[in-house]
Structure formats: structure tokens, C-alpha cells
MIFIDO-667578 format. One line per 2 residues: for each residue x, y, z of N, C-alpha, C. Coordinates in steps of 0.02 Angstrom, whole numbers, always signed. Example, Ala and Ser with C-alpha at 12.3 -4.5 7.8 and 13.67 -1.06 7.14 Angstrom:
BEGIN
+660 -284 +390 +615 -225 +390 +660 -165 +390; +642 -112 +354 +684 -53 +357 +645 +2 +394
# end
This chain:
BEGIN
-95 +6 +726 -165 +19 +712 -195 +62 +767; -234 +112 +748 -266 +154 +797 -323 +116 +831
-339 +134 +892 -398 +106 +925 -459 +136 +891; -510 +94 +879 -570 +117 +845 -607 +167 +889
-630 +221 +859 -670 +269 +896 -737 +238 +913; -767 +258 +968 -833 +232 +987 -885 +259 +940
-921 +215 +903 -969 +240 +855 -1030 +269 +890; -1062 +318 +860 -1123 +347 +888 -1181 +297 +880
-1231 +300 +924 -1286 +253 +919 -1337 +272 +866; -1372 +223 +845 -1432 +233 +806 -1425 +252 +735
-1466 +239 +684 -1463 +277 +624 -1509 +338 +626; -1484 +394 +602 -1524 +455 +599 -1496 +497 +543
-1534 +502 +487 -1508 +535 +427 -1487 +607 +440; -1516 +639 +489 -1502 +710 +500 -1445 +721 +549
-1420 +669 +579 -1365 +677 +627 -1300 +693 +591; -1254 +720 +629 -1190 +739 +600 -1139 +685 +614
-1076 +702 +608 -1021 +654 +615 -990 +659 +684; -966 +602 +709 -929 +599 +772 -867 +557 +760
-809 +589 +760 -745 +555 +751 -744 +511 +689; -775 +536 +635 -774 +500 +572 -829 +449 +564
-872 +441 +614 -929 +395 +610 -992 +437 +597; -1033 +413 +550 -1095 +449 +533 -1154 +413 +565
-1196 +451 +599 -1253 +421 +634 -1307 +395 +587; -1302 +412 +523 -1349 +385 +474 -1335 +313 +456
-1282 +284 +482 -1263 +216 +467 -1263 +174 +530; -1274 +109 +522 -1266 +62 +577 -1192 +45 +583
-1163 +56 +641 -1092 +45 +652 -1078 -29 +664; -1030 -56 +625 -1006 -124 +634 -930 -120 +630
-897 -102 +684 -825 -87 +680 -783 -147 +656; -739 -133 +609 -693 -183 +582 -623 -171 +612
-585 -226 +622 -516 -217 +645 -468 -200 +588; -494 -200 +527 -451 -192 +468 -447 -119 +447
-404 -82 +480 -395 -11 +463 -329 +12 +492; -309 +72 +473 -247 +101 +499 -251 +177 +494
-199 +211 +516 -200 +284 +513 -189 +310 +442; -219 +365 +426 -205 +399 +363 -140 +439 +371
-105 +451 +315 -44 +493 +320 -62 +563 +345; -20 +591 +385 -32 +658 +412 -33 +710 +357
-81 +755 +362 -85 +811 +316 -113 +796 +248; -138 +736 +236 -166 +717 +171 -242 +727 +173
-269 +771 +130 -342 +783 +131 -380 +722 +105; -438 +711 +134 -482 +656 +112 -526 +685 +57
-505 +676 -6 -538 +713 -60 -565 +669 -117; -570 +604 -104 -595 +558 -156 -642 +507 -125
-693 +488 -164 -736 +431 -147 -725 +377 -200; -715 +316 -178 -708 +259 -223 -767 +212 -211
-805 +199 -264 -863 +154 -260 -843 +84 -285; -868 +34 -249 -854 -36 -264 -920 -74 -268
-916 -136 -290 -972 -183 -281 -945 -247 -250; -987 -280 -210 -966 -340 -176 -1027 -384 -162
-1019 -449 -167 -1068 -497 -143 -1032 -559 -123; -1054 -589 -68 -1023 -650 -42 -1076 -699 -19
-1073 -761 -48 -1034 -780 -107 -1056 -739 -168; -1016 -736 -220 -1033 -694 -278 -1102 -709 -305
-1142 -655 -312 -1209 -660 -339 -1262 -678 -289; -1243 -688 -226 -1291 -703 -173 -1297 -643 -127
-1358 -624 -112 -1370 -563 -73 -1407 -578 -8; -1398 -533 +41 -1436 -535 +102 -1405 -576 +158
-1351 -611 +145 -1320 -651 +198 -1271 -609 +239; -1234 -645 +282 -1188 -610 +327 -1115 -615 +304
-1104 -638 +242 -1036 -648 +218 -994 -584 +217; -1024 -529 +194 -986 -466 +189 -966 -443 +259
-1014 -443 +305 -999 -421 +374 -945 -465 +404; -951 -530 +394 -901 -576 +423 -832 -567 +392
-831 -554 +326 -765 -541 +294 -733 -479 +323; -770 -426 +329 -742 -362 +352 -726 -361 +426
-753 -409 +464 -739 -413 +536 -696 -473 +554; -667 -505 +502 -621 -562 +512 -654 -620 +549
-718 -632 +536 -754 -687 +568 -784 -734 +516; -762 -731 +454 -789 -774 +401 -765 -846 +410
-811 -893 +406 -795 -964 +407 -771 -983 +337; -706 -991 +328 -678 -1004 +262 -704 -1069 +232
-728 -1114 +272 -753 -1179 +247 -828 -1178 +231; -860 -1121 +241 -933 -1118 +232 -955 -1118 +159
-909 -1101 +113 -927 -1100 +42 -862 -1112 +2; -866 -1148 -53 -805 -1161 -93 -769 -1098 -115
-806 -1045 -129 -774 -982 -151 -727 -954 -98; -745 -964 -35 -707 -934 +19 -637 -962 +25
-626 -1022 +1 -559 -1051 +4 -510 -1009 -37; -535 -977 -91 -492 -936 -133 -473 -869 -103
-508 -849 -50 -493 -785 -18 -473 -796 +56; -458 -858 +73 -441 -874 +143 -386 -828 +169
-398 -800 +228 -349 -757 +260 -350 -685 +238; -393 -668 +190 -396 -599 +165 -420 -553 +220
-386 -497 +229 -405 -446 +278 -419 -381 +241; -482 -364 +234 -503 -305 +196 -560 -270 +234
-576 -211 +210 -632 -173 +239 -650 -117 +191; -705 -85 +203 -724 -23 +171 -753 +21 +225
-759 +85 +211 -790 +128 +261 -865 +112 +267; -898 +102 +209 -970 +90 +209 -988 +33 +163
-1044 +0 +179 -1076 -48 +135 -1150 -31 +130; -1176 -29 +69 -1247 -16 +57 -1279 -81 +34
-1324 -110 +75 -1356 -173 +58 -1409 -162 +4; -1434 -217 -23 -1482 -213 -79 -1545 -175 -60
-1565 -179 +4 -1626 -145 +27 -1612 -73 +49; -1551 -50 +39 -1534 +19 +58 -1505 +26 +127
-1502 -28 +166 -1472 -23 +232 -1399 -3 +227; -1378 +42 +271 -1310 +69 +269 -1271 +46 +331
-1215 +14 +319 -1170 -7 +373 -1105 +31 +368; -1076 +49 +425 -1010 +81 +425 -962 +37 +465
-905 +21 +435 -856 -24 +465 -794 +12 +491; -777 +69 +462 -716 +105 +480 -731 +180 +483
-704 +213 +532 -710 +286 +535 -680 +316 +472; -713 +366 +445 -686 +399 +385 -622 +437 +400
-608 +449 +463 -545 +481 +481 -487 +432 +475; -502 +367 +472 -451 +316 +467 -448 +287 +396
-397 +249 +384 -383 +219 +319 -412 +149 +316; -465 +140 +277 -492 +73 +266 -453 +38 +211
-458 -28 +207 -420 -68 +160 -465 -92 +104; -477 -49 +55 -527 -64 +3 -500 -60 -68
-456 -15 -83 -436 -3 -152 -375 -43 -174; -333 -63 -126 -273 -100 -144 -226 -58 -186
-190 -91 -231 -144 -55 -276 -185 -11 -323; -176 +54 -318 -221 +100 -353 -188 +167 -365
-218 +206 -411 -189 +271 -429 -245 +315 -457; -246 +377 -436 -295 +425 -462 -260 +491 -475
-263 +514 -537 -232 +577 -557 -159 +581 -537; -124 +526 -546 -53 +523 -532 -35 +510 -459
-85 +504 -416 -72 +491 -345 -84 +417 -330; -33 +384 -304 -38 +314 -288 -76 +304 -222
-92 +241 -208 -119 +221 -142 -181 +260 -123; -236 +249 -159 -297 +286 -148 -325 +277 -77
-309 +221 -45 -333 +212 +23 -312 +268 +70; -255 +299 +54 -229 +352 +97 -276 +412 +100
-311 +426 +46 -350 +489 +42 -421 +479 +18; -445 +416 +14 -512 +403 -11 -557 +373 +42
-622 +383 +32 -674 +349 +69 -701 +294 +25; -701 +233 +49 -723 +176 +10 -794 +156 +27
-836 +149 -25 -906 +131 -17 -921 +69 -59; -943 +16 -28 -962 -45 -63 -1038 -48 -72
-1059 -63 -133 -1129 -76 -148 -1138 -151 -154; -1185 -179 -117 -1196 -251 -123 -1223 -266 -193
-1185 -303 -231 -1205 -317 -299 -1149 -353 -336; -1164 -373 -396 -1116 -409 -438 -1094 -361 -493
-1030 -356 -505 -1005 -308 -554 -1037 -321 -622; -1062 -268 -652 -1095 -273 -717 -1170 -277 -712
-1197 -299 -654 -1270 -304 -646 -1298 -238 -619; -1363 -225 -629 -1392 -163 -603 -1399 -164 -528
-1404 -104 -500 -1414 -96 -428 -1485 -72 -415; -1506 -77 -352 -1575 -61 -332 -1584 +14 -321
-1646 +36 -333 -1663 +107 -321 -1649 +127 -249; -1662 +82 -203 -1650 +97 -132 -1576 +109 -119
-1533 +76 -157 -1460 +87 -148 -1440 +156 -173; -1469 +177 -228 -1453 +244 -253 -1478 +298 -204
-1537 +285 -173 -1563 +333 -124 -1516 +340 -66; -1494 +284 -39 -1448 +285 +18 -1381 +316 -2
-1356 +298 -61 -1293 +326 -84 -1296 +402 -90; -1351 +428 -116 -1358 +500 -122 -1355 +535 -54
-1391 +507 -6 -1390 +536 +62 -1320 +533 +92; -1288 +477 +83 -1221 +468 +111 -1172 +516 +79
-1172 +523 +14 -1125 +568 -19 -1137 +641 -1; -1200 +659 +9 -1214 +727 +32 -1186 +738 +102
-1192 +688 +145 -1164 +694 +212 -1088 +696 +210; -1058 +655 +168 -985 +655 +160 -961 +724 +137
-998 +754 +91 -978 +819 +64 -980 +873 +118; -1023 +866 +168 -1026 +914 +222 -966 +909 +269
-936 +849 +272 -885 +837 +323 -814 +834 +295; -806 +820 +230 -739 +809 +203 -731 +846 +137
-670 +866 +120 -658 +905 +59 -655 +863 -5; -703 +818 -12 -704 +774 -71 -717 +816 -134
-682 +799 -187 -692 +835 -250 -706 +790 -309; -708 +724 -297 -723 +677 -352 -747 +611 -324
-785 +575 -365 -806 +507 -351 -792 +465 -412; -761 +407 -402 -743 +362 -457 -757 +290 -435
-750 +244 -482 -758 +174 -466 -690 +141 -455; -693 +82 -424 -632 +43 -415 -600 +30 -483
-642 +21 -533 -617 +8 -602 -577 +67 -629; -588 +127 -604 -553 +186 -629 -486 +197 -594
-480 +173 -533 -416 +183 -497 -372 +121 -500; -400 +65 -524 -361 +4 -533 -380 -28 -599
-373 +8 -655 -395 -18 -720 -355 -80 -739; -391 -128 -768 -359 -190 -788 -355 -241 -732
-359 -217 -670 -358 -262 -612 -427 -270 -582; -466 -216 -582 -533 -218 -554 -584 -191 -604
-646 -214 -599 -699 -194 -645 -762 -170 -610; -759 -162 -546 -819 -142 -509 -821 -66 -497
-881 -37 -489 -945 -72 -486 -971 -97 -553; -942 -76 -608 -958 -106 -673 -1012 -69 -712
-1029 -98 -770 -1074 -65 -817 -1145 -58 -789; -1162 -98 -740 -1230 -93 -712 -1241 -34 -667
-1188 +2 -650 -1195 +61 -606 -1210 +122 -648; -1261 +160 -628 -1284 +218 -667 -1249 +281 -641
-1190 +295 -669 -1153 +355 -648 -1191 +418 -666; -1225 +418 -724 -1261 +477 -744 -1316 +496 -695
-1351 +446 -669 -1404 +458 -620 -1376 +491 -558; -1321 +465 -533 -1291 +491 -471 -1263 +561 -483
-1227 +570 -539 -1198 +636 -554 -1251 +689 -563; -1307 +671 -595 -1360 +719 -606 -1393 +738 -540
-1406 +688 -498 -1440 +701 -435 -1396 +743 -387; -1330 +733 -392 -1284 +766 -346 -1243 +821 -380
-1269 +849 -434 -1232 +900 -471 -1213 +959 -428; -1254 +975 -378 -1241 +1033 -336 -1177 +1025 -294
-1153 +964 -287 -1092 +954 -248 -1031 +982 -284; -1035 +986 -351 -979 +1012 -390 -921 +962 -396
-935 +899 -385 -882 +848 -390 -867 +830 -462; -809 +802 -474 -792 +771 -538 -815 +699 -536
-837 +674 -594 -861 +605 -600 -819 +571 -654; -825 +505 -661 -784 +471 -712 -792 +501 -781
-740 +501 -819 -741 +530 -886 -795 +497 -928; -835 +538 -963 -888 +512 -1004 -955 +508 -969
-957 +523 -904 -1021 +522 -868 -1066 +578 -893; -1127 +560 -910 -1176 +609 -932 -1220 +627 -872
-1215 +688 -848 -1253 +710 -790 -1314 +749 -812; -1366 +712 -830 -1427 +747 -849 -1459 +715 -909
# end
């Protein structure tokens, strides 16, 4: 595992990137990451949804899970995920707060067994973004605002050419972010990026 780069201080939407950390996010470094394969472009964004415990918002469960400090006995649900070591590059809270857990230059552990356009192991070449929410339920306007800013910043720094959901790269195994996520809204707002969106997305 690589040593984590020192994150830049402060959130500032106009700041640029430093070693894969974006100053528009609050840095909460996770130990759950590794190196990306050499020479592989970072050209995909994978969107997820997460809440811990499921359906409960605003607590510290997500942060504790991604930093390996979750008290497995604190909730009955946690017993079913005891010992799980996962992370994402970013988490967007219900109020729009943006947290970054892993440098985008590194490989976060978010997609698991996955495939996109015939390429296996999406973690190798994707940036993982978690939206605090329950799969199938709607997300907050503040989350879409933060997501738009984040994706615009990602597009300035990395050769991303598509954004998809976890459900698209692990069909049958995962269903997030689910039907409650408005792909058309995001695609329409970010049409200038020229990215591909999930099949059937209406941008406009």
C-alpha cells in the first residue's frame, strides 16, 4: 500500500488538485487503498449510494467504516459487515458536504467485482463517489449541486469519458444508486463535459 499523500487544507471550490486530493473536499484519509496499475488512464466515474445504518443519515457510520474505526457491536446491521475494509474517493452527505477519503491518483476499494465496456476491475481506472442515501430513494438538491462541482473539477484533472452507477458495472449484484438518482438532471447540467452516461439517460 502506498503512503497516503498529505491532503491540502480547507475546502475551497476554486482550488485545484494536489497529488490527487481536491481542496474543495474535506480530507478524511482512509487506509483502504492501493496503487493503480501503471499506465492505466483514470477515465471512469462510478456513482454509489450508502447509508449506515441503512436509511439513517447524518451519523458517523460511513466515516468510521471507511477509516476502519466502526464499532461492529454498535448496531445489529454491522454484524453482517464485520471486518469489511472498503473506501471510496468521495462521499457527498445529504447536506452537500463533500468528504474525500482516498487520493484520486490511488485505487479506492469501492466497486468490487465489476466490468465496464469489457474491462474488468473498475477500481483500477475509476473514481468512486458515494452519495449518502438509500438505493431507490431520491437524493437532495444540495447533493446534486456538490456532485456537479465535483465532476467539473474531476474533468479538469483526469481524462474521464463516462459516468455510470454501481448498478451498471456490477449488474445483478448491485443496485445503487438506484431509481431515485436523476441521471437526466446530471447529464443535462454537465453536457458540456462530453461524457457518456448510462444507456437510456435523457439529457434535457
